[in-house]
C-alpha positions in Angstrom: 73.1 98.1 35.1 72.7 95.0 37.3 69.4 96.3 38.6 68.2 96.5 35.0 69.3 92.9 34.4 67.6 91.9 37.6 64.2 93.1 36.2 64.4 90.1 33.8 64.1 87.6 36.6 60.4 87.3 36.2 60.6 86.5 32.5 63.7 84.4 31.8 66.5 82.4 33.4 69.7 84.3 34.3 71.6 82.4 31.6 69.6 84.4 29.0 70.1 87.9 30.5 73.1 88.8 28.4 71.1 88.5 25.1 68.9 91.3 26.3 71.1 93.5 28.4 74.1 93.9 26.2 72.1 95.0 23.1 70.2 97.5 25.2 73.3 98.7 26.9 75.1 99.2 23.6 72.1 100.9 22.0 72.0 103.4 25.0 75.8 104.0 24.6 75.4 104.7 20.8 72.4 106.9 21.4 74.0 108.9 24.2 77.1 109.3 22.1 75.2 110.4 19.0 73.0 112.8 20.9 76.0 114.4 22.7 77.8 114.9 19.3 74.6 116.2 17.7 74.3 118.9 20.4 77.9 119.9 19.8 77.2 120.1 16.0 74.1 122.3 16.7 75.9 124.6 19.0 78.9 125.1 16.7 76.8 125.7 13.6 73.8 127.7 15.0 74.8 130.8 13.1 74.9 129.0 9.7 71.8 129.0 7.5 71.9 125.4 6.5 69.1 123.4 4.7 68.2 120.0 6.2 70.2 118.3 3.6 73.2 120.5 4.1 73.1 120.2 7.8 73.0 116.4 7.5 76.0 116.5 5.1 78.0 118.6 7.5 77.1 116.6 10.6 78.0 113.2 9.2 81.1 114.5 7.4 82.7 116.4 10.3 81.1 115.2 13.5 79.3 111.8 13.7 81.2 108.6 13.2 78.0 106.5 12.8 74.3 107.1 12.0 71.2 106.9 14.1 68.5 106.9 11.4 64.7 107.2 11.6 62.3 104.3 11.9 58.9 104.1 10.1 59.8 107.1 8.0 56.9 108.9 6.3 54.3 107.6 8.8 52.8 109.0 11.9 55.0 106.7 13.9 58.2 108.2 12.4 60.9 108.7 15.1 64.6 108.6 15.6 65.9 105.1 16.3 67.5 106.4 19.5 67.2 105.2 23.1 65.6 108.4 24.3 63.0 108.5 21.5 61.8 104.9 22.1 62.1 105.3 25.9 59.4 108.1 25.7 57.0 105.4 24.3 57.6 102.6 26.8 54.0 102.8 28.1 52.6 102.2 24.6 51.7 98.9 23.1 54.3 97.3 20.7 57.5 98.4 22.5 59.4 95.3 21.4 58.5 96.0 17.8 59.8 99.5 18.0 63.0 98.4 19.8 63.6 95.8 17.1 63.0 98.3 14.3 65.4 100.7 15.9 68.2 98.2 16.3 67.8 96.9 12.8 67.7 100.4 11.4 71.1 101.2 13.1 72.6 98.0 11.7 71.4 98.8 8.2 72.5 102.4 8.3 76.0 101.4 9.5 76.8 98.1 7.6 80.6 98.5 7.9 80.5 99.0 11.7 77.4 97.4 13.1 76.2 94.6 10.7 74.5 91.9 12.8 75.9 93.4 16.0 72.7 93.1 18.0 72.3 89.4 17.4 69.1 87.5 16.7 66.9 89.9 18.8 64.4 87.1 19.5 63.8 88.8 22.9 62.0 91.7 21.2 59.0 89.3 20.7 56.2 89.8 23.1 55.9 86.0 23.5 59.6 85.9 24.7 59.7 89.1 26.8 56.5 90.8 27.7 56.4 94.5 26.9 55.9 95.6 30.5 59.1 93.7 31.5 61.1 95.3 28.7 59.8 98.7 29.8 61.0 98.0 33.3 64.4 97.0 32.1 64.7 100.2 30.0 63.4 102.5 32.7 65.9 101.0 35.2 68.8 101.2 32.7 68.0 104.8 32.0 69.1 105.6 35.6 72.7 105.0 34.4 74.3 108.4 33.6 74.8 109.4 30.0 77.2 106.9 28.4 79.3 109.2 26.2 83.0 110.3 26.3 82.1 113.7 27.7 80.6 112.1 30.8 82.4 108.8 31.4 85.6 107.2 30.1 85.9 104.1 28.1 87.7 102.5 31.0 84.4 102.9 33.0 82.3 101.7 30.1 84.4 98.7 29.4 84.7 97.9 33.1 80.9 97.9 33.4 80.6 95.6 30.5 83.2 93.2 32.0 81.5 93.3 35.3 78.2 92.3 33.7 79.9 89.5 31.8 81.3 88.1 35.0 78.0 88.4 36.8 76.1 86.7 34.1 78.8 83.9 34.0 78.7 83.4 37.8 74.9 83.0 37.5 74.6 80.8 34.4 77.0 78.0 35.4 78.4 75.8 32.6 76.8 77.8 29.8 79.1 80.6 30.7 82.0 78.6 29.4 80.7 79.2 25.9 81.5 82.9 25.9 83.5 83.8 29.0 87.0 82.8 30.0 88.0 83.9 33.6 89.9 87.1 33.3 92.9 85.9 35.3 93.4 83.0 32.9 93.1 85.4 30.0 95.7 87.8 31.5 98.1 84.9 32.2 98.0 83.7 28.5 98.5 87.3 27.2 101.3 87.9 29.6 103.1 84.8 28.4 102.8 85.8 24.7 103.7 89.5 25.3 102.0 91.6 22.5 104.0 94.4 20.9 102.9 97.6 19.2 101.4 97.2 15.7 101.2 93.4 16.1 98.2 91.3 15.0 96.2 89.2 17.5 93.8 86.4 16.5 91.4 84.3 18.6 89.7 81.5 16.5 87.1 80.9 19.3 86.8 84.4 20.6 83.6 84.2 22.7 82.9 87.6 24.1 86.3 89.0 22.9 88.0 89.0 26.3 91.4 87.8 25.0 91.5 90.4 22.3 90.7 93.2 24.8 93.2 91.9 27.3 96.0 92.0 24.6 95.3 95.7 24.1 94.9 96.4 27.8 98.2 94.6 28.7 100.2 96.4 26.1 98.8 99.7 27.3 99.6 98.8 31.0 103.2 98.1 29.9 103.6 101.5 28.3 102.7 100.4 24.8 99.9 101.6 22.5 97.1 99.1 22.7 95.1 100.8 20.0 97.8 99.9 17.4 97.0 96.2 17.6 95.0 94.6 14.8 92.4 92.5 16.7 90.8 89.5 14.9 88.4 86.9 16.1 86.0 84.2 14.9 83.0 82.9 16.8 80.5 80.2 15.8 77.5 81.6 17.7 76.0 84.7 16.1 74.7 86.3 19.3 78.1 85.7 21.1 79.9 87.3 18.2 77.7 90.4 18.6 78.6 90.4 22.3 82.3 90.4 21.3 81.8 93.3 18.9 79.9 95.4 21.4 82.6 94.6 24.0 85.4 95.8 21.8 83.5 99.0 20.9 82.8 99.7 24.6 86.5 99.5 25.3 87.2 102.0 22.5 88.9 99.4 20.3 87.8 100.0 16.8 90.6 98.2 14.8 89.0 94.8 14.9 87.3 92.2 12.8 85.0 89.6 14.3 83.7 87.0 11.9 80.9 84.4 12.4 81.4 80.8 11.5 82.8 77.4 12.5 86.6 77.9 12.6 87.4 74.3 11.8 85.0 73.8 9.0 84.9 77.3 7.6 87.8 79.6 8.7 86.9 83.1 7.8 90.4 84.7 7.8 92.1 83.6 4.6 94.9 84.8 2.2 94.0 85.4 -1.4 95.4 81.9 -2.3 92.8 80.3 0.1 95.2 79.3 2.9 94.5 80.5 6.4 95.7 84.0 7.2 98.7 84.3 9.6 99.1 86.4 12.7 101.7 87.4 15.3 99.8 86.2 18.3 97.1 83.4 18.4 95.2 82.8 21.6 92.3 80.5 22.4 90.2 78.7 25.0 88.3 76.4 22.6 85.4 74.1 23.6 87.0 71.0 25.2 86.7 67.6 23.6 84.2 68.8 21.0 82.8 66.2 18.7 83.4 67.3 15.1 83.4 66.2 11.5 87.1 65.4 10.8 88.9 67.0 7.8 89.2 64.9 4.7 91.8 66.9 2.9 93.0 70.0 4.7 96.5 71.5 4.7 96.2 72.3 8.4 96.2 68.6 9.4 99.9 68.3 10.2 100.7 64.9 11.6 97.3 63.5 10.9 93.6 64.3 11.6 92.2 64.5 15.1 89.5 61.9 15.9 85.8 62.6 15.6 85.4 62.3 19.4 87.6 65.3 20.2 88.6 68.4 18.2 91.2 69.5 20.7 94.2 68.9 18.5 92.4 70.2 15.4 92.1 73.6 17.1 95.9 73.4 17.9 96.6 72.5 14.2 94.6 75.5 13.1 96.4 77.8 15.4 99.8 76.4 14.3 98.8 77.1 10.6 97.8 80.6 11.7 101.2 81.5 13.2 103.3 84.1 11.3 106.5 82.3 10.1 108.8 85.1 11.5 107.4 85.9 15.0 104.2 83.9 15.4 103.4 82.4 18.8 100.3 80.8 20.2 98.8 80.0 23.6 95.8 77.7 24.1 94.0 76.3 27.2 93.1 72.6 26.9 92.3 69.6 29.1 95.2 67.4 30.2 94.0 64.6 27.9 95.8 66.3 25.0 99.1 65.6 26.7 98.8 61.8 26.7 95.9 60.4 24.7 96.9 57.8 22.1 95.8 57.0 18.5 95.5 59.9 16.0 96.2 62.5 18.7 99.5 60.8 19.6 100.6 60.9 15.9 99.8 64.7 15.8 101.6 65.3 19.1 104.7 63.4 17.8 104.8 65.6 14.6 104.5 68.8 16.7 107.3 67.7 19.0 109.5 66.5 16.2 109.3 69.9 14.5 110.0 71.6 17.8 106.9 73.8 17.8 105.9 73.3 21.4 107.7 75.6 23.8 105.9 75.2 27.1 103.3 73.1 29.0 101.8 74.8 32.1 99.6 72.9 34.4 96.8 74.9 35.9 94.7 74.2 39.0 91.4 72.4 38.8 88.0 74.2 38.9 89.2 77.5 37.3 86.5 77.6 34.7 82.7 78.0 34.6 82.2 75.1 32.2 84.3 72.4 33.8 86.0 71.4 37.1 88.8 69.4 35.5 92.4 70.6 35.7 93.6 72.3 32.5 96.9 73.3 30.9 98.3 76.0 28.7 100.3 75.0 25.7 102.6 77.6 24.2 103.8 77.2 20.6 106.4 79.1 18.5 106.7 79.3 14.7 109.2 76.8 13.3 112.8 77.8 14.0 111.9 80.9 16.1 112.5 79.5 19.6 115.2 81.1 21.7 118.4 79.1 21.5 118.1 77.9 25.1 114.6 76.6 24.4 115.4 74.6 21.3 114.9 70.8 21.2 112.9 70.6 24.4 109.8 71.7 26.3 109.5 73.8 29.5 107.1 72.2 32.0 105.6 74.3 34.8 103.3 72.7 37.4 101.2 75.5 38.9 98.3 73.2 39.9 98.4 74.1 43.6 98.6 77.9 43.0 95.1 79.3 43.6 92.7 80.6 46.2 89.2 79.2 46.6 86.4 81.5 45.7 82.6 81.0 46.0 82.0 79.1 42.8 85.5 78.2 41.6 89.2 78.5 42.2 91.0 81.7 41.2 94.5 82.7 40.2 95.8 85.7 42.1 98.0 88.5 40.6 100.9 87.0 42.5 100.2 83.5 41.1 100.2 85.0 37.5 103.4 87.0 38.1 105.2 83.9 39.5 104.1 81.7 36.6 105.1 84.3 34.0 108.5 84.8 35.8 109.1 81.0 35.7 108.2 80.9 32.0 110.6 83.7 31.1 113.5 82.5 33.3 113.1 78.9 32.1 115.3 77.7 35.0 114.4 74.6 36.9 112.8 75.0 40.3 111.8 72.3 42.9 108.6 73.7 44.3 109.9 76.3 46.7 107.8 79.0 45.1 104.7 76.8 45.3 105.2 75.2 42.0 107.8 73.4 40.0 109.4 74.1 36.7 111.8 72.0 34.5 113.1 72.2 31.0 113.0 68.7 29.5 115.1 67.8 26.5 113.3 66.3 23.5 115.3 63.0 23.8 113.7 62.4 27.2 110.2 63.1 25.8 110.9 60.8 22.9 112.1 58.1 25.3 108.7 58.4 27.0 106.8 57.8 23.8 106.0 61.5 23.2 103.9 61.5 26.4 103.6 65.0 27.8 102.0 64.2 31.1 103.4 66.8 33.5 103.6 64.2 36.3 106.2 62.3 34.2 108.6 65.1 34.3 107.8 67.0 37.6 107.0 65.2 40.8 104.7 66.8 43.3 106.8 68.3 46.2 104.2 67.5 48.8 101.7 64.6 48.7 99.5 66.3 51.2 98.8 69.1 48.7 96.8 66.6 46.6 93.3 67.9 45.8 90.6 66.8 43.4 92.6 68.2 40.4 95.7 66.3 41.4 93.8 63.1 41.9 92.1 63.4 38.5 95.5 64.0 36.9 96.9 60.9 38.5 93.9 58.9 37.4 94.3 60.1 33.8 98.0 59.1 33.9 97.2 55.6 35.3 94.4 55.2 32.7 96.8 56.1 29.9 99.4 53.7 31.1 96.8 50.9 31.4 95.6 51.6 27.8 99.2 51.4 26.5 99.8 48.2 28.4 96.6 46.7 27.0 97.6 47.7 23.5 100.9 45.9 23.8 99.2 42.9 25.3 96.7 42.7 22.5 99.5 43.1 19.9 101.4 40.2 21.4 98.2 38.0 21.5 97.3 38.9 18.0 100.9 38.0 16.8 100.4 34.6 18.5 97.1 34.1 16.5 94.8 34.7 19.5 91.9 36.9 18.5 88.5 37.8 19.9 89.4 40.4 22.5 87.5 43.8 22.4 89.9 46.6 21.6 
């Protein structure tokens, strides 16, 4: 599969490989599956004298779960919209046109399953991807064994898809952050939230669908039935939403719904009364400090409206509104600024803390992500009144900023790191850094006394100064900057009260 992607190097940058390779890979998977099932149908019904219409009726009623129709019907160019049919014509002019017609025909013939799944398909244009390059990609990809259940498991198929996602992300730098969250971070969040059989999972910024798939995989690994989860996601970029749908299918997860649209402006999951739909588990790695058009009158805006300069807390507000009132819990990855920034964000933070929705703040190492080198944190929320008794009226702080290993392009959390953080989260007991990180449950009264500032450094002191790295220094800088801003605001207020004006605020 990677060799096939590598054929694209003469035509486009690596950041664009996924838009070509994933649709072709999924098309081959569908075609191999359809043809394998078609052969089974022919073998089991060879003794029956069926007309073409009757055979079609029997095959699609009892065997096939989707259709691979014909393209250009009634013309000399008529052919099945399958991988093998078009592969036989790769040397002929107009390959991109035939590929596009095939993918569009599959989408149209299966609107409930595959509507818009292949994305914009701009790469089928000769001007974008020359026919000879597309032919090389298809010939190389055809060396992959038949991709149907009779020949390879969905674990292998899904694993190949995940491998390519990571390779594309490693090669495309910051752009990868738009659709790919490092798998160890995904696993950590899912472990913290602990999905159960038959629960609903929702990711409002789902990217390539990794968090939804991880929920099912984790439940299965813990002896549960991952296929019983209801998986739901929304993604603003059409092509990326298609990548997510293909990813879920390749993992044999069919109980899902991935919608396209801006979650803040146009949430697609709603109740009949127009309010946002609620779920058991909400997970997200939203775009950090996204500039947005603030709400003017939206019921999600508890505590106020996030500033135009950063939608971080708006995503949190949406997730809180999306929590099931009985057992809803949410986990989100965000930059440290959400913990201490003032103004409108401080008002929202105060409301969230006063209503005891925040359960935990977990500081992560710097340089974990493809899109940014800054240190980030995980915030865990619980629906109102659903915290465990020992967690009420307070927040658990965990500083895991020094728990990582350095890899080629970024820092990585190991399985041991993840296990230790999850253990600390579930135990909730204070630790002083002996396990490589510190944990402390902080009562609400102490947080209120600190002006609702959630900076981890306020509540947990680093055990060893020599462990300071770039992430720690950035965190310290952010704390100092926040303190300076608060001091300046107090000074300006005193000066203003004394009638002294003219200072820039």
